[in-house]
C-alpha positions in Angstrom: 203.1 150.3 79.8 200.0 148.1 79.6 200.4 145.1 81.9 201.1 141.9 80.1 200.6 139.7 83.2 197.9 139.7 85.9 198.9 141.0 89.3 197.7 142.8 92.4 197.1 146.6 92.2 199.7 148.5 94.1 197.1 150.9 95.3 193.9 149.0 96.1 195.4 145.4 96.2 192.7 144.0 94.1 193.5 141.8 91.0 194.3 143.4 87.8 193.8 141.1 84.6 196.5 141.1 82.1 196.0 144.0 79.6 193.5 145.7 82.0 195.8 148.2 83.7 199.4 149.5 83.8 202.8 148.1 84.8 205.0 150.8 86.2 208.7 150.4 86.9 209.5 151.7 90.4 212.7 151.5 92.5 211.5 148.2 94.0 210.6 146.6 90.6 207.5 146.5 88.4 204.2 147.1 89.9 200.8 146.6 88.5 198.0 149.3 88.8 194.3 149.6 87.7 194.2 152.8 85.4 191.9 154.6 87.9 194.1 153.7 90.9 197.4 155.1 89.3 198.3 158.4 91.2 201.1 160.8 91.1 203.9 160.4 93.8 203.2 162.4 97.1 204.6 165.9 97.2 207.7 166.4 99.1 209.2 169.0 101.4 212.0 170.1 99.3 212.4 173.7 98.1 213.2 174.7 94.5 212.2 176.9 91.5 208.7 176.0 92.0 208.6 178.2 95.0 209.5 181.2 93.0 207.6 183.3 90.5 206.9 181.9 87.0 204.7 183.1 84.2 202.1 180.9 82.3 201.6 181.3 78.5 199.1 179.8 76.1 197.4 180.5 72.7 194.5 179.2 70.9 194.7 179.3 67.2 193.2 178.3 63.7 195.5 175.5 62.9 197.6 172.7 64.3 200.5 173.7 62.0 202.4 176.4 63.9 203.9 178.1 61.0 200.3 178.5 59.4 198.4 179.1 62.6 196.7 182.6 63.3 196.5 183.3 67.0 192.8 184.0 68.1 193.4 184.2 71.8 196.4 184.4 74.1 197.0 184.7 77.8 199.7 185.3 80.3 199.2 184.4 84.0 201.3 185.7 86.7 202.3 184.3 90.2 200.5 187.4 91.9 197.2 186.1 90.5 196.8 188.7 87.6 196.1 187.6 84.0 196.6 189.3 80.8 194.3 188.1 78.0 194.0 189.0 74.3 191.1 188.2 71.9 192.4 188.7 68.4 190.7 189.0 65.0 193.0 187.0 62.8 191.7 188.4 59.6 191.0 185.0 58.2 188.1 182.5 58.8 188.3 180.4 61.9 187.8 176.7 60.7 184.9 175.0 62.4 187.0 172.2 63.6 189.1 174.7 65.7 186.1 176.6 67.0 184.8 173.2 68.3 188.0 172.9 70.3 188.2 176.5 71.7 184.8 177.8 71.3 186.1 181.1 69.6 183.9 182.0 66.4 184.2 184.4 63.6 181.3 186.5 65.2 183.2 186.8 68.5 186.5 188.0 67.0 184.7 190.4 64.5 182.7 191.9 67.3 185.3 191.9 70.2 188.7 190.9 68.7 191.6 193.2 68.6 193.6 194.0 65.3 196.2 191.4 65.0 199.3 193.6 64.7 198.2 195.7 67.6 197.5 192.8 70.0 200.4 190.6 68.9 202.8 193.8 69.6 201.5 194.0 73.0 201.9 190.3 73.6 205.4 190.2 72.2 206.4 193.1 74.4 204.9 191.4 77.4 206.8 188.2 76.7 210.1 190.2 76.0 209.8 191.6 79.5 209.4 188.2 81.0 212.5 187.1 79.0 214.5 190.2 80.0 213.6 189.6 83.7 214.7 186.1 83.7 211.5 184.7 84.8 210.6 181.2 83.5 208.0 181.0 81.1 205.7 178.0 81.5 203.9 176.5 78.6 202.5 173.1 77.9 203.9 171.8 74.6 205.8 175.0 74.3 207.1 174.3 70.9 203.8 174.9 69.5 203.1 178.2 71.4 206.7 179.6 70.8 206.7 178.7 67.0 203.1 180.0 66.4 204.1 183.3 68.1 207.3 183.5 66.3 205.7 183.0 63.0 202.9 185.5 63.7 205.3 188.2 64.7 207.1 187.8 61.4 203.9 187.7 59.4 203.0 191.1 60.8 206.4 192.6 60.4 206.8 192.9 64.2 210.2 192.5 66.1 211.0 188.9 66.8 211.6 187.7 70.4 215.0 186.6 71.7 214.1 183.1 72.3 217.8 182.2 72.8 217.6 184.0 76.2 214.3 182.7 77.3 213.9 180.3 80.2 211.1 178.0 79.3 209.6 175.1 81.5 207.4 172.6 79.6 205.5 170.3 81.8 204.6 167.9 79.0 208.5 167.3 78.8 208.9 167.1 82.5 206.2 164.5 82.9 207.6 162.2 80.2 211.1 162.5 81.8 209.8 161.6 85.3 207.2 159.1 84.2 208.7 157.4 81.1 207.0 154.1 81.8 203.5 155.5 82.4 200.9 154.5 79.8 198.0 156.8 79.3 197.0 160.2 77.9 199.5 163.0 77.9 197.2 165.9 77.0 197.0 168.7 79.5 193.7 167.5 80.8 195.2 164.0 81.4 198.1 165.4 83.4 195.8 167.7 85.4 193.7 164.7 86.5 196.9 162.8 87.4 198.7 165.6 89.2 195.5 166.7 91.0 195.3 170.2 89.3 192.0 171.9 88.5 192.0 172.6 84.8 189.0 174.7 84.8 187.7 175.7 81.2 189.8 173.6 78.9 191.2 175.3 75.8 190.6 178.7 77.3 194.1 180.4 77.0 194.0 181.8 80.5 192.8 178.4 82.0 195.4 176.5 80.0 198.2 178.7 81.0 197.3 178.6 84.7 196.9 174.9 84.6 200.3 174.4 82.9 202.0 176.4 85.6 200.2 174.3 88.2 201.1 170.9 86.6 204.9 172.1 86.3 204.9 173.1 89.9 203.1 169.8 91.0 205.8 167.8 89.1 208.6 169.7 90.8 206.9 169.3 94.2 207.0 165.6 93.7 210.4 165.3 92.0 213.4 166.8 94.0 215.6 166.3 90.9 213.5 168.5 88.8 212.9 171.1 91.5 216.6 171.5 92.4 217.7 172.1 88.8 218.2 175.7 88.2 215.7 177.0 85.6 218.5 177.9 83.0 219.8 174.3 83.4 216.3 172.8 83.3 215.7 174.8 80.0 218.8 173.2 78.5 218.0 169.7 79.8 214.5 169.9 78.2 216.0 170.3 74.9 217.9 167.1 75.0 214.9 165.4 76.9 212.5 166.5 74.1 214.7 165.4 71.3 215.2 161.9 73.0 211.3 161.7 73.6 210.6 162.5 70.0 213.1 160.1 68.6 211.2 157.3 70.3 208.0 158.6 68.8 209.7 158.6 65.3 210.9 155.0 65.9 207.4 154.1 66.8 205.8 155.8 63.7 208.5 154.1 61.6 207.6 150.7 63.1 203.9 151.3 62.3 204.8 152.3 58.8 203.4 155.9 59.4 205.1 158.3 56.7 205.5 161.2 59.3 208.6 163.1 60.2 208.8 164.2 63.9 210.5 167.5 64.8 213.4 167.3 67.3 213.4 171.0 67.7 212.4 172.8 70.9 211.3 175.4 71.9 211.4 176.9 68.5 210.7 174.9 65.4 212.4 176.1 62.1 210.9 173.7 59.7 207.2 172.9 58.7 205.9 169.7 60.3 204.4 168.6 56.9 
Protein backbone atom coordinates (compact mmCIF):
# COMPACT_ATOMS: atom_id res chain seq x y z
CA UNK A 1 0.00 0.00 0.00
CA UNK A 2 1.07 3.64 -0.36
CA UNK A 3 3.09 4.68 2.68
CA UNK A 4 1.14 7.02 4.95
CA UNK A 5 4.22 8.01 6.92
CA UNK A 6 7.79 8.90 5.96
CA UNK A 7 10.50 6.34 6.54
CA UNK A 8 13.82 4.89 5.49
CA UNK A 9 13.78 2.78 2.31
CA UNK A 10 14.30 -0.89 3.05
CA UNK A 11 16.56 -1.21 -0.01
CA UNK A 12 18.59 2.00 -0.45
CA UNK A 13 18.07 3.35 3.10
CA UNK A 14 17.27 6.83 1.80
CA UNK A 15 14.30 8.77 3.08
CA UNK A 16 10.88 8.06 1.57
CA UNK A 17 8.45 10.92 2.02
CA UNK A 18 4.86 10.13 3.05
CA UNK A 19 2.81 9.10 0.04
CA UNK A 20 5.87 8.78 -2.22
CA UNK A 21 6.50 5.05 -1.93
CA UNK A 22 5.05 1.84 -0.61
CA UNK A 23 4.68 0.25 2.79
CA UNK A 24 5.02 -3.54 2.71
CA UNK A 25 4.19 -5.86 5.58
CA UNK A 26 7.02 -8.33 6.14
CA UNK A 27 7.54 -10.94 8.84
CA UNK A 28 9.47 -8.35 10.85
CA UNK A 29 6.80 -5.67 10.46
CA UNK A 30 6.03 -2.85 8.03
CA UNK A 31 8.87 -1.59 5.83
CA UNK A 32 8.87 1.45 3.53
CA UNK A 33 10.32 1.42 0.00
CA UNK A 34 10.73 3.73 -2.94
CA UNK A 35 8.66 2.37 -5.82
CA UNK A 36 11.79 1.83 -7.93
CA UNK A 37 13.59 0.08 -5.05
CA UNK A 38 10.91 -2.53 -4.44
CA UNK A 39 12.16 -5.90 -5.71
CA UNK A 40 10.85 -9.43 -5.51
CA UNK A 41 12.24 -11.73 -2.81
CA UNK A 42 15.33 -13.73 -3.80
CA UNK A 43 14.99 -17.12 -5.46
CA UNK A 44 15.28 -20.11 -3.20
CA UNK A 45 16.91 -23.50 -3.72
CA UNK A 46 13.73 -25.52 -3.12
CA UNK A 47 12.30 -27.86 -5.75
CA UNK A 48 8.72 -27.99 -6.94
CA UNK A 49 6.40 -28.00 -9.93
CA UNK A 50 8.36 -25.10 -11.42
CA UNK A 51 11.11 -27.63 -12.26
CA UNK A 52 8.69 -29.67 -14.39
CA UNK A 53 7.22 -29.07 -17.88
CA UNK A 54 4.34 -26.63 -18.23
CA UNK A 55 2.61 -25.14 -21.30
CA UNK A 56 1.99 -21.42 -21.76
CA UNK A 57 -1.25 -20.20 -23.37
CA UNK A 58 -2.40 -16.81 -24.60
CA UNK A 59 -4.90 -15.30 -27.04
CA UNK A 60 -5.27 -11.87 -28.63
CA UNK A 61 -8.81 -10.87 -29.52
CA UNK A 62 -11.31 -8.27 -30.70
CA UNK A 63 -12.92 -7.41 -27.35
CA UNK A 64 -12.40 -7.39 -23.59
CA UNK A 65 -15.75 -9.18 -23.11
CA UNK A 66 -14.71 -12.85 -23.37
CA UNK A 67 -18.11 -14.14 -24.44
CA UNK A 68 -18.18 -11.74 -27.40
CA UNK A 69 -14.46 -11.69 -28.26
CA UNK A 70 -13.18 -13.27 -31.46
CA UNK A 71 -9.70 -14.75 -31.33
CA UNK A 72 -7.32 -13.27 -33.91
CA UNK A 73 -4.11 -14.79 -32.57
CA UNK A 74 -3.24 -17.63 -30.20
CA UNK A 75 -0.12 -19.41 -29.04
CA UNK A 76 1.01 -22.37 -26.99
CA UNK A 77 4.59 -22.41 -25.73
CA UNK A 78 6.24 -25.59 -24.55
CA UNK A 79 9.05 -26.29 -22.10
CA UNK A 80 11.23 -27.75 -24.86
CA UNK A 81 11.36 -24.31 -26.46
CA UNK A 82 8.86 -24.97 -29.24
CA UNK A 83 5.90 -22.70 -29.92
CA UNK A 84 2.71 -23.22 -31.91
CA UNK A 85 1.06 -20.07 -33.25
CA UNK A 86 -2.24 -19.36 -34.94
CA UNK A 87 -3.22 -16.22 -36.85
CA UNK A 88 -6.97 -16.27 -37.39
CA UNK A 89 -9.31 -14.31 -39.62
CA UNK A 90 -12.27 -13.85 -37.27
CA UNK A 91 -14.68 -12.97 -40.07
CA UNK A 92 -15.62 -9.68 -38.40
CA UNK A 93 -13.84 -6.30 -38.41
CA UNK A 94 -11.12 -5.91 -35.79
CA UNK A 95 -11.83 -2.74 -33.77
CA UNK A 96 -9.10 -0.10 -34.05
CA UNK A 97 -8.79 0.08 -30.26
CA UNK A 98 -7.79 -3.58 -30.07
CA UNK A 99 -5.47 -3.27 -33.06
CA UNK A 100 -3.70 -0.53 -31.11
CA UNK A 101 -3.06 -3.09 -28.36
CA UNK A 102 -1.92 -6.17 -30.29
CA UNK A 103 -1.05 -4.69 -33.69
CA UNK A 104 -3.15 -7.16 -35.70
CA UNK A 105 -5.11 -5.52 -38.52
CA UNK A 106 -7.92 -6.58 -40.82
CA UNK A 107 -5.44 -6.61 -43.70
CA UNK A 108 -3.13 -8.99 -41.83
CA UNK A 109 -5.81 -11.55 -41.06
CA UNK A 110 -7.35 -11.31 -44.53
CA UNK A 111 -4.01 -12.00 -46.19
CA UNK A 112 -2.49 -14.54 -43.77
CA UNK A 113 -5.15 -15.54 -41.26
CA UNK A 114 -6.61 -19.03 -41.07
CA UNK A 115 -10.37 -19.72 -41.26
CA UNK A 116 -11.61 -19.59 -37.65
CA UNK A 117 -13.25 -23.00 -37.47
CA UNK A 118 -10.18 -24.72 -38.88
CA UNK A 119 -7.70 -22.90 -36.63
CA UNK A 120 -9.83 -23.13 -33.49
CA UNK A 121 -10.28 -26.86 -34.01
CA UNK A 122 -6.49 -27.26 -34.05
CA UNK A 123 -6.10 -25.06 -30.98
CA UNK A 124 -8.79 -26.96 -29.11
CA UNK A 125 -7.21 -30.31 -29.99
CA UNK A 126 -3.78 -29.11 -28.84
CA UNK A 127 -5.11 -27.91 -25.49
CA UNK A 128 -7.18 -31.06 -25.01
CA UNK A 129 -3.94 -33.02 -25.30
CA UNK A 130 -2.32 -30.83 -22.64
CA UNK A 131 -5.31 -31.50 -20.37
CA UNK A 132 -5.25 -35.24 -21.06
CA UNK A 133 -1.53 -35.41 -20.34
CA UNK A 134 -2.06 -33.69 -16.99
CA UNK A 135 0.45 -30.96 -17.88
CA UNK A 136 -0.23 -27.62 -16.18
CA UNK A 137 -1.49 -24.92 -18.54
CA UNK A 138 -0.17 -21.47 -17.58
CA UNK A 139 -2.15 -18.39 -18.58
CA UNK A 140 -2.08 -14.84 -17.22
CA UNK A 141 -5.63 -13.84 -16.18
CA UNK A 142 -6.66 -17.31 -17.30
CA UNK A 143 -10.38 -16.62 -16.82
CA UNK A 144 -10.28 -14.42 -19.92
CA UNK A 145 -8.40 -16.84 -22.21
CA UNK A 146 -10.37 -19.88 -21.05
CA UNK A 147 -13.78 -18.20 -21.33
CA UNK A 148 -12.95 -16.69 -24.72
CA UNK A 149 -11.80 -20.02 -26.16
CA UNK A 150 -14.79 -21.82 -24.66
CA UNK A 151 -17.14 -19.29 -26.29
CA UNK A 152 -15.35 -19.44 -29.63
CA UNK A 153 -15.52 -23.23 -29.78
CA UNK A 154 -19.26 -23.11 -29.08
CA UNK A 155 -19.74 -20.33 -31.66
CA UNK A 156 -18.21 -22.52 -34.36
CA UNK A 157 -19.97 -25.74 -33.25
CA UNK A 158 -16.69 -27.34 -32.17
CA UNK A 159 -16.32 -29.78 -29.25
CA UNK A 160 -15.95 -28.09 -25.88
CA UNK A 161 -12.89 -28.80 -23.75
CA UNK A 162 -13.04 -30.63 -20.43
CA UNK A 163 -12.00 -27.67 -18.31
CA UNK A 164 -13.03 -29.61 -15.22
CA UNK A 165 -9.99 -31.86 -15.74
CA UNK A 166 -7.59 -29.05 -16.61
CA UNK A 167 -4.75 -28.01 -14.31
CA UNK A 168 -4.28 -24.28 -14.74
CA UNK A 169 -1.71 -22.00 -13.13
CA UNK A 170 -2.44 -18.28 -13.23
CA UNK A 171 0.47 -16.04 -12.19
CA UNK A 172 -1.85 -13.05 -11.72
CA UNK A 173 -3.59 -14.95 -8.91
CA UNK A 174 -0.34 -16.29 -7.46
CA UNK A 175 1.15 -12.79 -7.30
CA UNK A 176 -1.78 -11.35 -5.37
CA UNK A 177 -1.68 -14.32 -3.01
CA UNK A 178 2.02 -13.96 -2.15
CA UNK A 179 2.15 -10.13 -2.37
CA UNK A 180 -1.21 -8.98 -0.96
CA UNK A 181 0.19 -5.71 0.37
CA UNK A 182 2.15 -4.63 -2.68
CA UNK A 183 0.75 -1.51 -4.30
CA UNK A 184 1.29 -1.02 -8.02
CA UNK A 185 0.45 -2.31 -11.46
CA UNK A 186 -0.62 -5.92 -11.79
CA UNK A 187 -0.56 -6.27 -15.57
CA UNK A 188 1.78 -8.78 -17.15
CA UNK A 189 4.36 -6.12 -17.99
CA UNK A 190 4.35 -4.85 -14.40
CA UNK A 191 4.97 -8.32 -13.00
CA UNK A 192 7.64 -9.04 -15.57
CA UNK A 193 9.59 -6.03 -14.32
CA UNK A 194 9.05 -7.01 -10.68
CA UNK A 195 10.05 -10.67 -11.16
CA UNK A 196 12.89 -9.87 -13.58
CA UNK A 197 11.31 -11.56 -16.59
CA UNK A 198 11.93 -10.51 -20.19
CA UNK A 199 8.51 -9.84 -21.72
CA UNK A 200 9.72 -9.32 -25.26
CA UNK A 201 6.95 -8.03 -27.56
CA UNK A 202 4.01 -7.24 -25.29
CA UNK A 203 0.59 -8.35 -26.57
CA UNK A 204 2.14 -10.86 -28.93
CA UNK A 205 0.43 -14.14 -28.05
CA UNK A 206 3.63 -16.20 -28.08
CA UNK A 207 5.61 -13.63 -26.09
CA UNK A 208 2.83 -13.23 -23.52
CA UNK A 209 2.42 -16.99 -23.14
CA UNK A 210 6.15 -17.43 -22.59
CA UNK A 211 6.26 -14.52 -20.14
CA UNK A 212 3.31 -15.92 -18.19
CA UNK A 213 5.23 -19.17 -17.72
CA UNK A 214 8.38 -17.32 -16.67
CA UNK A 215 6.49 -15.19 -14.12
CA UNK A 216 4.74 -18.24 -12.67
CA UNK A 217 8.05 -20.10 -12.39
CA UNK A 218 9.70 -17.04 -10.86
CA UNK A 219 6.98 -16.78 -8.21
CA UNK A 220 7.31 -20.47 -7.34
CA UNK A 221 11.10 -20.16 -7.19
CA UNK A 222 10.72 -17.36 -4.64
CA UNK A 223 7.89 -18.84 -2.56
CA UNK A 224 8.35 -22.42 -1.40
CA UNK A 225 4.73 -22.69 -0.28
CA UNK A 226 3.60 -22.18 -3.88
CA UNK A 227 6.27 -24.43 -5.38
CA UNK A 228 5.60 -27.31 -3.00
CA UNK A 229 1.84 -27.34 -3.67
CA UNK A 230 0.98 -30.06 -6.16
CA UNK A 231 -0.44 -28.55 -9.39
CA UNK A 232 -3.87 -30.18 -8.89
CA UNK A 233 -4.07 -28.74 -5.40
CA UNK A 234 -2.76 -25.38 -6.60
CA UNK A 235 -5.50 -25.23 -9.24
CA UNK A 236 -8.15 -25.81 -6.58
CA UNK A 237 -6.54 -23.26 -4.25
CA UNK A 238 -6.57 -20.63 -7.00
CA UNK A 239 -10.35 -20.99 -7.32
CA UNK A 240 -10.68 -19.87 -3.69
CA UNK A 241 -7.92 -17.26 -3.88
CA UNK A 242 -9.41 -15.71 -6.99
CA UNK A 243 -12.86 -15.45 -5.44
CA UNK A 244 -11.42 -13.83 -2.30
CA UNK A 245 -9.35 -11.38 -4.36
CA UNK A 246 -12.35 -10.39 -6.46
CA UNK A 247 -14.56 -9.94 -3.41
CA UNK A 248 -12.08 -7.33 -2.20
CA UNK A 249 -12.25 -5.65 -5.60
CA UNK A 250 -16.06 -5.70 -5.45
CA UNK A 251 -15.95 -4.11 -1.99
CA UNK A 252 -13.72 -1.37 -3.40
CA UNK A 253 -16.06 -0.75 -6.34
CA UNK A 254 -19.04 -0.61 -3.98
CA UNK A 255 -17.20 1.83 -1.70
CA UNK A 256 -16.35 4.02 -4.70
CA UNK A 257 -19.95 3.91 -5.91
CA UNK A 258 -19.10 2.11 -9.15
CA UNK A 259 -22.06 0.18 -10.54
CA UNK A 260 -19.98 -2.79 -11.63
CA UNK A 261 -20.35 -6.46 -10.75
CA UNK A 262 -17.18 -8.55 -10.48
CA UNK A 263 -17.26 -12.20 -11.48
CA UNK A 264 -15.95 -14.64 -8.87
CA UNK A 265 -15.76 -17.55 -11.34
CA UNK A 266 -12.41 -19.00 -12.33
CA UNK A 267 -11.17 -20.31 -14.69
CA UNK A 268 -14.38 -20.48 -16.75
CA UNK A 269 -16.91 -17.67 -16.51
CA UNK A 270 -20.52 -18.63 -17.22
CA UNK A 271 -22.13 -15.18 -17.07
CA UNK A 272 -21.44 -12.02 -19.01
CA UNK A 273 -19.39 -9.35 -17.29
CA UNK A 274 -21.87 -6.63 -18.29
